[in-house]
C-alpha positions, 0 to 999 in steps of 0.5 A: 898329186898328178892328174889322173889318166883321164884328165891328162888325156883330155889336157893332152888333147889341148896342148901336147903336154909331157906325160912324165910331168903330168904325172908328177906330184905338185910341190907340196910345201906351198899346198901345206902352207895354205893350211895356215892361212885359217889359223886364228892365232889362238895357240900363239904365234904360227911356227912353221916347221915345213921347210929345211930353211936356215934359221938366221942370216948369213954372217955380215962378212959374207953378206958384204962379200956377196954385195961386193961381188955382185957390183962387179962388172967381170962377174956379170959375164959368163963363167966356167960351165963346172964352176969358177976356179977359186970356188972349185979349188977351195971346195976341193981342198975342204973335201980332201981335208975332211975326208983324207982324200986326194979330191982335187978342183977337176973333181968338182963341179958347182951347180945352181943348188943341190937340186940341180947337182942331183939332176946332173948326176942322175942324167949322167948315169941314167935315162928313160927305161932305166932305174935308180934305187931310192930309199923310202921315205924319200926327199920328194924332189928326188922322186919327182926328178926322176919321175919327170925324166922317165926314170923308174924308181925302186923304192928301198923301204927303210923300216922305223924299227931300224931307225930308217936306215937302209939295208944293203942286202934288201938293195941288192935284192932290188937290183935288175938289168934296169938298175943304174944307181943307188942313192943315199942321203945322210943325214937324211931328209925326211927322217934325219936318219944318220947312216953308220960309216959301215952301212955306207961302205957296205953300199959302196962295196955293193955298187962297185961289185954290181957296176952301178953308181953310188950317188950320196947326197951329204947336204946336211953333213955340216950338221952332224953331231960335234966331234963327227968330222965326216959321214964315211971314208968313201973318197979316201979309197984309191978307186972311188972315181969309179963309182961314188958321185958326192952332192953338197949344198952350200945353202944350209951351211952358209945360210944362202939358199936363195943364192942357189949354189951346190956341188958335185964330187965325182971322177972324170968319166961322170964328170964329162957327162955332168958337164954336158948337163950343166952346160945345157940346164944353168951354163954356169952357176951364180957367180957372185955367190961363187966369189963370196963362198970361195972366201967363205969356206975358210972365212966363216968357218968359226960361225959355221961351227957355231951354227952347228952347235945351235942345230945340235942344241935344237936337236937336243931341245926337241928330243926333251920336248917330245918326251912330254908329248903323249903319243907323239914319239920320234922314230928318227932325228938328225941335222934339220929333221925329226920324223915323228910318229902321231898317235892317231892310228887309222888317221892319214898323216895329211888329215893330221898335219892340216889339223895341227896347222890350222888349229894349233898354228904348227906347220909340219909335213905329212909322211905321205909326201915322202912316199907310200906307207908313211901315213903314221908320220909327220916330218918337222924341220926345226932348223928355223925354229928357236928353242922357245918355239920348240919349247911350246910344242907340248901345249900345241900337240896336247889334245889335238883332234884331227 
């Protein structure tokens, strides 16, 4: 939680700290993990469902490429601000194939992870005194970034009965003179909701009509159900560069989160500003990972497909298992996440999540971490939990007394 007004005024008299940062919440995952320290193991091995982390290491061939690239003197030097050409070209080819678009390397920037991709995209289109429409519940790092930058958040409430899919008409009602962008995340973090293509198209039309940027974060797109090749057709439109900014993360799909590689696809007007941001914040993304991933996009395609199948099996397993958990219901599920309504009416989500961790050794995140009005839900990230761990949940959840 951020400091209250009296505390930060006291602190700022001692050291001139940024008020926007002081008022930003503390990263929640470390705080939640501290609950597990008092778990006594009585219910079985700890099950960490708190963070969206890949459940398996990268394939050996990719690890070999990473190691070889790290030992090359030429890669120890600075690289291009927007990313090394081989990765930009390889990723542009994949995007063009996937979306039926004319995407080229000039439309691609490589970033130090998707969080930085979001920051760069937002800074390119918004600033202090402006605002961004952000679906709620939200990915907490998105809200934290906007808070620290002094950019206002206009929460777009997403309803459980609608599967947490945002409503374009409700978004339009929020637009005012300060609004600069609409953010979509699909598959969604934290809810797992997968937005229908027609809904995404409606948001794109709204953004064009009202002169806004549409920032669409597709970190988890590679874990859509088998047979689903893409979430939308926006990049096939001839004018997509006028308003669409797409974000992507290599961390999940290639199991390399520690190497911090993300990507932005955007038109020239936005890209010119993104270049300035990236030069100031990163200079260049980590080059060994760029080199390995330029090969890996095609080189580990079969492994990625197999991982997608594994994740989709875990989705099915989680859905089956939760049916046996009396009072616990899935409000939305997809990719890495299930957003689950707990059975304890009137009891806050943080208290429920803490009791589940301390007493039963299962760590999920309380809905309150993802914005206001989420006290009835917990987020479970099951990508790093195998089906045996998932199968043990009914026994762990039964009879919990928060």
